Structures are given as C-alpha cells and as structure tokens.
C-alpha angles and dihedrals in degrees: 000000000000120000113247116238112240111223113235115229113250115254114248113253114246112247113224114232093358112191120342104332133147093264093055093044091049093052089047087051092053092047091048090049092052093045092049093049096053094037090058093045093049092045090052091047091053092046093055093044092053091046101050108348092255125142105228118172107185129179111249103171126133097221129056099239114022127053096249131133105199095193090065092041092052089045090055090051093049091050089052095049094045102042116009114111093008127116099242119146117234094254090052091052089048092055098039092041091052091053093044094047095045093047092048093048091048094048093048091049091049093049094046093052094041101046105022100030097227135108123215098179137019123186098182091117093051124087120264094010121171107220089320091287100099138347135220092249091049089051091054088049088056088049092051091049088051092055093048093044098046099039102036113014107034099058090053095040092049093053091045091053092049089054091065110107110260099239094042091048094050093047093045092050094050091050092049092048090055092047094048095045091049094047093045092048093050093044096049092042091052092049094047090050090050091056092047090046091055089053089054094250113149122220116277094205139021088262090065090048090053092049092052092052098043105030101047123171088260094054093045090049089059092047094046108026092162096050114106125208126207118251112287114255123225111258121214113230 
C-alpha cells in the first residue's frame, strides 16, 4: 500500500507594508510631497491667470532636485498617525485636524526662520493670521484635507500600497529613502550655507566651499522662488 503524500499547506504571502508601519508611512510621505508640490504650482498658475491672464508655471518644491514638498508629506504622515484606523467622526477630524495642521505649519515656519534664517510663507496680509505663520481659514483648510484624506483617500491608498509585491516594495522603499535623504541633505546644507554666507561666515570645511561654488544665491533663487531672505547685514572687512 503506497503512502499517501501529505499536502503541505501553502505559505502565506507576505503583505508589504501591512498596517501602519514605516514603509507605508514613507510612501504616504512621498505621495503627500508630490501632491503638495503640484498643488502649489497649479494654485499659483490659477492665481496668476485670474489676476492678469498670464500663464505662469513656477517651481514650488521643497528640495533642490526632486519635485517634493516635505511640508505636505509630513502633514500626510501626521494625519495618518493621528486619525487612520480610529473611530473619529468627521466633525471631530475637522476640528482636531485644523488644530494639528495649523500647529504644524506654525512650528515649521518658526523653526525655518529661527534656525535657517529664511521664510517660505507669510500670512500677515491675510485675515485672522497668527503671527503671519498660519491663519484660521488655512487651519480649517488643513482640517478639511484631514477629513478628505482619512475618510476617502487613506483606505484606498492603504490597500493599494499593500498590494505591492513584498520584495519590490522593500527594494523600492530603500531606494527612495536614499534619494530623499541625499536630496534633503544637499538642500538643507545649501540653504544653511546661504544664510551663513550672507552673514560673512566662511566655510568651515571643503563641503561648505563646494556648496558656495555650486549652490549660489542665483541658483537657490531659481530652486526656491518663494523663499524670502532677511535683509543682508553689512559685513565688516
């Protein structure tokens, strides 16, 4: 009598970025960065067209090389961590999201001006502004985005990310992490050197010398056209 072969149970397929993990959060960060970049560019295009009928396509990214706006990416991650998978009602998300978004925007503006010496947005001419760093209407815009993202976008986005094959997802995530870290490092180093250069402070290392040669004020102006610098101080020779 022949022994019957016992069928081995099939191994469960690994799900890429299952639940709320760093891979899923990072991909959401990238998607948020891309959305923010093109949202700002399209908004600026519409604003110019309505004002004088001109077609004006201006760069609005947060990094020098890739079309990423990290403020929006970080905002998407905060929304995910704060509200995804939790039983909040839409009006609660609207209120909490408004506070979260406004606080985040305020803190980023404060840190940028304090430690880098530049300003990327100023709402002093807008109604109900809070020290020019955010406004009540903008806060409610953040809250509205939270409701749309958490209730409509995130469930679909989460499932779509988890459908990515496990090996491909891991490899892709690692490559993107390297790209973003390099771009962010170069961008922030160049901006910090610009601020120090305006103060008359010479480079401490050869990296600073390279930044001064490659990332001149003219080049950074093209990369960050909406970034404002404080008035240049007189430097004693």
